N, CA, C and O atoms as CSV, one atom per row, in Angstrom:
chain,resi,resn,atom,element,x,y,z
A,1,MET,N,N,-165.107,73.434,-54.369
A,1,MET,CA,C,-165.746,73.735,-55.626
A,1,MET,C,C,-166.360,75.132,-55.595
A,1,MET,O,O,-166.355,75.849,-56.596
A,2,LYS,N,N,-166.887,75.506,-54.432
A,2,LYS,CA,C,-167.513,76.814,-54.328
A,2,LYS,C,C,-166.484,77.936,-54.514
A,2,LYS,O,O,-166.791,78.951,-55.139
A,3,ASN,N,N,-165.288,77.768,-53.989
A,3,ASN,CA,C,-164.245,78.779,-54.130
A,3,ASN,C,C,-163.849,79.000,-55.581
A,3,ASN,O,O,-163.565,80.132,-55.973
A,4,GLU,N,N,-163.823,77.942,-56.389
A,4,GLU,CA,C,-163.462,78.070,-57.798
A,4,GLU,C,C,-164.462,78.934,-58.545
A,4,GLU,O,O,-164.067,79.748,-59.380
A,5,SER,N,N,-165.742,78.778,-58.266
A,5,SER,CA,C,-166.749,79.564,-58.973
A,5,SER,C,C,-166.699,81.034,-58.556
A,5,SER,O,O,-167.074,81.910,-59.336
A,6,ASN,N,N,-166.241,81.313,-57.335
A,6,ASN,CA,C,-166.123,82.696,-56.884
A,6,ASN,C,C,-164.924,83.400,-57.503
A,6,ASN,O,O,-164.930,84.625,-57.620
A,7,LYS,N,N,-163.905,82.662,-57.897
A,7,LYS,CA,C,-162.705,83.270,-58.456
A,7,LYS,C,C,-162.907,83.739,-59.892
A,7,LYS,O,O,-162.295,84.729,-60.292
A,8,ALA,N,N,-163.725,83.079,-60.666
A,8,ALA,CA,C,-163.911,83.425,-62.076
A,8,ALA,C,C,-164.422,84.854,-62.265
A,8,ALA,O,O,-163.854,85.578,-63.081
A,9,PRO,N,N,-165.460,85.297,-61.559
A,9,PRO,CA,C,-165.917,86.677,-61.760
A,9,PRO,C,C,-164.850,87.706,-61.385
A,9,PRO,O,O,-164.727,88.733,-62.053
A,10,ASP,N,N,-164.078,87.447,-60.329
A,10,ASP,CA,C,-163.026,88.382,-59.942
A,10,ASP,C,C,-161.987,88.504,-61.051
A,10,ASP,O,O,-161.545,89.607,-61.371
A,11,HIS,N,N,-161.602,87.386,-61.631
A,11,HIS,CA,C,-160.637,87.403,-62.729
A,11,HIS,C,C,-161.215,88.185,-63.911
A,11,HIS,O,O,-160.512,88.981,-64.533
A,12,ASP,N,N,-162.481,87.961,-64.217
A,12,ASP,CA,C,-163.124,88.684,-65.315
A,12,ASP,C,C,-163.169,90.178,-65.031
A,12,ASP,O,O,-162.943,90.990,-65.928
A,13,LEU,N,N,-163.460,90.542,-63.789
A,13,LEU,CA,C,-163.501,91.958,-63.437
A,13,LEU,C,C,-162.130,92.604,-63.557
A,13,LEU,O,O,-162.016,93.740,-64.018
A,14,VAL,N,N,-161.105,91.901,-63.154
A,14,VAL,CA,C,-159.741,92.426,-63.274
A,14,VAL,C,C,-159.407,92.646,-64.739
A,14,VAL,O,O,-158.879,93.695,-65.111
A,15,GLN,N,N,-159.708,91.675,-65.556
A,15,GLN,CA,C,-159.403,91.789,-66.985
A,15,GLN,C,C,-160.212,92.902,-67.642
A,15,GLN,O,O,-159.702,93.593,-68.524
A,16,SER,N,N,-161.471,93.089,-67.225
A,16,SER,CA,C,-162.283,94.153,-67.816
A,16,SER,C,C,-161.764,95.524,-67.401
A,16,SER,O,O,-161.816,96.467,-68.191
A,17,ALA,N,N,-161.268,95.647,-66.182
A,17,ALA,CA,C,-160.700,96.924,-65.738
A,17,ALA,C,C,-159.455,97.263,-66.552
A,17,ALA,O,O,-159.244,98.419,-66.919
A,18,ILE,N,N,-158.641,96.265,-66.828
A,18,ILE,CA,C,-157.448,96.477,-67.654
A,18,ILE,C,C,-157.855,96.900,-69.060
A,18,ILE,O,O,-157.256,97.808,-69.636
A,19,ALA,N,N,-158.863,96.250,-69.607
A,19,ALA,CA,C,-159.335,96.587,-70.955
A,19,ALA,C,C,-159.909,98.002,-71.002
A,19,ALA,O,O,-159.712,98.715,-71.986
A,20,LEU,N,N,-160.611,98.411,-69.957
A,20,LEU,CA,C,-161.157,99.771,-69.921
A,20,LEU,C,C,-160.055,100.820,-69.871
A,20,LEU,O,O,-160.156,101.859,-70.523
A,21,ARG,N,N,-158.999,100.556,-69.099
A,21,ARG,CA,C,-157.859,101.487,-69.065
A,21,ARG,C,C,-157.198,101.595,-70.430
A,21,ARG,O,O,-156.834,102.684,-70.873
A,22,ARG,N,N,-157.046,100.451,-71.090
A,22,ARG,CA,C,-156.437,100.432,-72.418
A,22,ARG,C,C,-157.300,101.207,-73.417
A,22,ARG,O,O,-156.769,101.939,-74.252
A,23,ALA,N,N,-158.608,101.056,-73.340
A,23,ALA,CA,C,-159.517,101.785,-74.228
A,23,ALA,C,C,-159.472,103.283,-73.950
A,23,ALA,O,O,-159.536,104.086,-74.881
A,24,ALA,N,N,-159.364,103.665,-72.687
A,24,ALA,CA,C,-159.277,105.086,-72.335
A,24,ALA,C,C,-157.997,105.703,-72.884
A,24,ALA,O,O,-158.011,106.825,-73.389
A,25,GLN,N,N,-156.900,104.977,-72.786
A,25,GLN,CA,C,-155.632,105.475,-73.333
A,25,GLN,C,C,-155.732,105.657,-74.842
A,25,GLN,O,O,-155.252,106.652,-75.385
A,26,GLN,N,N,-156.350,104.701,-75.513
A,26,GLN,CA,C,-156.503,104.796,-76.966
A,26,GLN,C,C,-157.409,105.970,-77.328
A,26,GLN,O,O,-157.154,106.663,-78.312
A,27,ALA,N,N,-158.456,106.200,-76.551
A,27,ALA,CA,C,-159.349,107.332,-76.809
A,27,ALA,C,C,-158.607,108.655,-76.658
A,27,ALA,O,O,-158.809,109.574,-77.452
A,28,ARG,N,N,-157.747,108.756,-75.641
A,28,ARG,CA,C,-156.942,109.979,-75.475
A,28,ARG,C,C,-156.013,110.190,-76.661
A,28,ARG,O,O,-155.888,111.304,-77.169
A,29,ARG,N,N,-155.359,109.114,-77.102
A,29,ARG,CA,C,-154.452,109.228,-78.257
A,29,ARG,C,C,-155.214,109.635,-79.513
A,29,ARG,O,O,-154.755,110.486,-80.275
A,30,ASP,N,N,-156.381,109.026,-79.729
A,30,ASP,CA,C,-157.177,109.359,-80.910
A,30,ASP,C,C,-157.659,110.803,-80.869
A,30,ASP,O,O,-157.648,111.491,-81.890
A,31,ALA,N,N,-158.080,111.263,-79.699
A,31,ALA,CA,C,-158.541,112.650,-79.569
A,31,ALA,C,C,-157.404,113.617,-79.845
A,31,ALA,O,O,-157.601,114.638,-80.504
A,32,GLN,N,N,-156.227,113.306,-79.350
A,32,GLN,CA,C,-155.078,114.179,-79.588
A,32,GLN,C,C,-154.685,114.153,-81.064
A,32,GLN,O,O,-154.401,115.197,-81.652
A,33,ARG,N,N,-154.671,112.978,-81.652
A,33,ARG,CA,C,-154.253,112.827,-83.048
A,33,ARG,C,C,-155.209,113.526,-84.009
A,33,ARG,O,O,-154.774,114.107,-85.003
A,34,THR,N,N,-156.508,113.474,-83.720
A,34,THR,CA,C,-157.508,114.042,-84.622
A,34,THR,C,C,-157.925,115.461,-84.242
A,34,THR,O,O,-158.775,116.062,-84.898
A,35,HIS,N,N,-157.320,115.993,-83.175
A,35,HIS,CA,C,-157.637,117.351,-82.708
A,35,HIS,C,C,-159.134,117.514,-82.444
A,35,HIS,O,O,-159.750,118.501,-82.846
A,36,THR,N,N,-159.699,116.524,-81.760
A,36,THR,CA,C,-161.103,116.562,-81.357
A,36,THR,C,C,-161.173,116.449,-79.838
A,36,THR,O,O,-160.248,115.929,-79.213
A,37,PRO,N,N,-162.260,116.932,-79.239
A,37,PRO,CA,C,-162.351,116.862,-77.776
A,37,PRO,C,C,-162.518,115.421,-77.286
A,37,PRO,O,O,-163.113,114.576,-77.955
A,38,LEU,N,N,-161.979,115.180,-76.117
A,38,LEU,CA,C,-162.153,113.900,-75.437
A,38,LEU,C,C,-163.410,114.033,-74.585
A,38,LEU,O,O,-163.508,114.942,-73.760
A,39,VAL,N,N,-164.353,113.150,-74.776
A,39,VAL,CA,C,-165.614,113.204,-74.041
A,39,VAL,C,C,-165.542,112.200,-72.896
A,39,VAL,O,O,-165.305,111.011,-73.111
A,40,THR,N,N,-165.751,112.696,-71.670
A,40,THR,CA,C,-165.728,111.843,-70.482
A,40,THR,C,C,-166.976,112.097,-69.647
A,40,THR,O,O,-167.670,113.096,-69.834
A,41,PHE,N,N,-167.250,111.190,-68.731
A,41,PHE,CA,C,-168.378,111.320,-67.815
A,41,PHE,C,C,-167.814,111.341,-66.409
A,41,PHE,O,O,-167.301,110.331,-65.926
A,42,GLU,N,N,-167.906,112.496,-65.746
A,42,GLU,CA,C,-167.360,112.643,-64.397
A,42,GLU,C,C,-168.374,113.310,-63.485
A,42,GLU,O,O,-168.981,114.318,-63.847
A,43,ASN,N,N,-168.552,112.747,-62.311
A,43,ASN,CA,C,-169.447,113.313,-61.291
A,43,ASN,C,C,-170.833,113.606,-61.844
A,43,ASN,O,O,-171.430,114.632,-61.517
A,44,GLY,N,N,-171.341,112.718,-62.673
A,44,GLY,CA,C,-172.685,112.856,-63.199
A,44,GLY,C,C,-172.828,113.839,-64.342
A,44,GLY,O,O,-173.949,114.176,-64.721
A,45,ALA,N,N,-171.728,114.306,-64.898
A,45,ALA,CA,C,-171.790,115.278,-65.989
A,45,ALA,C,C,-170.884,114.848,-67.139
A,45,ALA,O,O,-169.820,114.267,-66.928
A,46,VAL,N,N,-171.328,115.145,-68.353
A,46,VAL,CA,C,-170.526,114.874,-69.537
A,46,VAL,C,C,-169.584,116.049,-69.743
A,46,VAL,O,O,-170.008,117.204,-69.750
A,47,LYS,N,N,-168.290,115.742,-69.911
A,47,LYS,CA,C,-167.289,116.790,-70.116
A,47,LYS,C,C,-166.611,116.581,-71.460
A,47,LYS,O,O,-166.302,115.453,-71.846
A,48,LYS,N,N,-166.384,117.679,-72.164
A,48,LYS,CA,C,-165.616,117.644,-73.404
A,48,LYS,C,C,-164.383,118.493,-73.183
A,48,LYS,O,O,-164.486,119.658,-72.799
A,49,GLN,N,N,-163.215,117.916,-73.425
A,49,GLN,CA,C,-161.983,118.677,-73.232
A,49,GLN,C,C,-160.970,118.291,-74.296
A,49,GLN,O,O,-160.914,117.143,-74.737
A,50,MET,N,N,-160.181,119.258,-74.695
A,50,MET,CA,C,-159.135,119.011,-75.674
A,50,MET,C,C,-157.948,118.351,-74.973
A,50,MET,O,O,-157.633,118.682,-73.830
A,51,VAL,N,N,-157.308,117.442,-75.646
A,51,VAL,CA,C,-156.138,116.750,-75.111
A,51,VAL,C,C,-154.906,117.448,-75.659
A,51,VAL,O,O,-154.719,117.527,-76.874
A,52,VAL,N,N,-154.058,117.958,-74.758
A,52,VAL,CA,C,-152.869,118.677,-75.195
A,52,VAL,C,C,-151.626,117.807,-75.150
A,52,VAL,O,O,-150.656,118.103,-75.846
A,53,GLY,N,N,-151.619,116.757,-74.365
A,53,GLY,CA,C,-150.463,115.874,-74.278
A,53,GLY,C,C,-150.843,114.586,-73.601
A,53,GLY,O,O,-151.904,114.478,-72.986
A,54,GLU,N,N,-149.969,113.612,-73.719
A,54,GLU,CA,C,-150.211,112.330,-73.068
A,54,GLU,C,C,-150.138,112.489,-71.560
A,54,GLU,O,O,-149.375,113.309,-71.049
A,55,ARG,N,N,-150.932,111.706,-70.853
A,55,ARG,CA,C,-150.880,111.700,-69.397
A,55,ARG,C,C,-149.634,110.963,-68.948
A,55,ARG,O,O,-149.102,110.138,-69.691
A,56,PRO,N,N,-149.163,111.248,-67.749
A,56,PRO,CA,C,-147.978,110.542,-67.236
A,56,PRO,C,C,-148.212,109.039,-67.184
A,56,PRO,O,O,-149.340,108.586,-66.986
A,57,SER,N,N,-147.159,108.279,-67.358
A,57,SER,CA,C,-147.276,106.824,-67.395
A,57,SER,C,C,-147.649,106.221,-66.045
A,57,SER,O,O,-147.972,105.035,-65.983
A,58,ALA,N,N,-147.617,106.986,-64.975
A,58,ALA,CA,C,-147.962,106.479,-63.643
A,58,ALA,C,C,-149.426,106.065,-63.565
A,58,ALA,O,O,-149.777,105.234,-62.727
A,59,GLU,N,N,-150.288,106.617,-64.409
A,59,GLU,CA,C,-151.708,106.279,-64.366
A,59,GLU,C,C,-152.024,105.012,-65.133
A,59,GLU,O,O,-153.170,104.562,-65.111
A,60,GLN,N,N,-151.077,104.433,-65.792
A,60,GLN,CA,C,-151.326,103.221,-66.553
A,60,GLN,C,C,-151.522,102.127,-65.610
A,60,GLN,O,O,-151.750,100.990,-66.022
């Protein structure tokens, strides 16, 4: 019974990671489509950058 309760959070974490990747892809597409900067948070800093093209599919 203890093993079953430990598996649920892992499954939820996997699904949330997939959802975050999907949201990031949509944000890139929206930024490119609307010609607005993509805002990201990297290494403790907020970055704004223009999207010139889709990223390679290997990062999906």
